[in-house]
C-alpha positions in Angstrom: 108.1 139.7 160.9 104.0 139.4 161.0 104.2 137.7 164.4 106.5 140.2 166.0 104.0 143.1 164.6 101.0 141.1 166.3 102.7 140.4 169.8 103.7 144.1 170.2 100.5 145.1 168.7 101.9 147.3 166.2 99.8 148.9 163.0 102.1 149.9 160.5 100.9 152.7 158.2 100.3 152.0 154.5 103.6 153.9 153.6 105.5 152.0 156.0 107.2 148.4 155.4 106.3 146.3 158.4 110.1 145.8 159.0 110.4 149.6 159.3 107.7 149.9 161.7 109.2 147.3 164.1 112.5 148.6 163.8 111.0 152.3 164.5 109.2 150.8 167.6 112.7 148.8 169.0 115.1 151.5 168.1 115.3 153.2 171.7 113.9 150.2 173.8 115.7 148.0 176.1 114.3 144.8 175.7 114.4 140.8 175.3 113.1 139.6 172.2 112.5 135.7 171.9 112.2 134.0 168.9 111.2 130.2 169.4 111.9 127.2 167.2 114.2 129.1 164.8 115.0 126.0 162.6 112.0 125.8 161.1 112.6 129.3 159.5 116.5 129.7 160.0 117.1 132.4 157.3 114.1 134.5 158.0 114.9 134.6 161.6 118.6 135.3 161.0 117.5 138.0 158.6 114.9 139.3 161.1 117.3 139.2 163.9 120.2 140.9 161.9 118.1 143.5 160.6 116.5 144.4 164.0 119.8 144.2 166.0 121.6 146.8 163.7 119.2 149.3 164.3 118.2 148.3 167.9 121.2 149.2 170.1 119.1 148.2 173.4 117.7 145.1 171.9 118.6 141.5 173.1 117.5 138.4 171.3 117.1 135.0 172.8 116.7 132.7 169.6 116.2 128.8 170.4 116.8 126.2 167.4 118.6 123.4 166.6 120.7 125.2 164.5 123.0 128.8 165.0 121.4 132.0 163.3 124.9 133.4 162.0 124.3 136.8 162.9 127.2 139.3 164.1 127.6 138.8 167.9 125.7 135.7 168.1 126.8 133.5 171.1 125.3 130.0 171.0 125.0 127.6 174.0 124.0 124.1 173.9 121.2 123.1 176.2 120.3 119.7 177.0 116.4 118.7 177.4 115.2 120.6 180.6 112.9 119.0 183.1 109.5 120.5 182.9 106.8 120.9 185.3 103.9 118.1 185.3 101.2 120.4 183.8 98.5 118.1 185.5 99.6 118.7 188.9 101.7 122.0 188.8 103.3 122.5 192.1 103.5 125.5 194.1 105.4 128.8 192.9 108.5 128.0 195.3 108.8 124.8 193.9 107.8 125.9 190.2 110.7 127.8 190.5 113.2 124.9 191.1 111.9 123.1 187.6 115.1 123.5 185.2 113.0 124.7 182.3 111.6 127.8 184.8 115.0 128.3 186.1 116.4 129.2 182.4 114.0 132.1 182.2 114.4 133.2 185.8 
């Protein structure tokens, strides 16, 4: 949860828990939260995702993991390894849009 607080630039007050601060911030927002490499902290990611989704109807979470989180409403999609751009010779913006890993997010 600390990484989410830092990314959102939140500064919880001493009388508010980190979870409450994040949930309060996200409560009326419509946004996509990306949790990457969840398999390393699967239980914590599942707990955080479940907690935030219950209080934030406009929130959507995209998690990358080798394991499902097991939260209500979760949809699992197996994605094979994707082509990535060569970071030494990055293509132009139009060509970059054709790379599989980029198209996933576009």
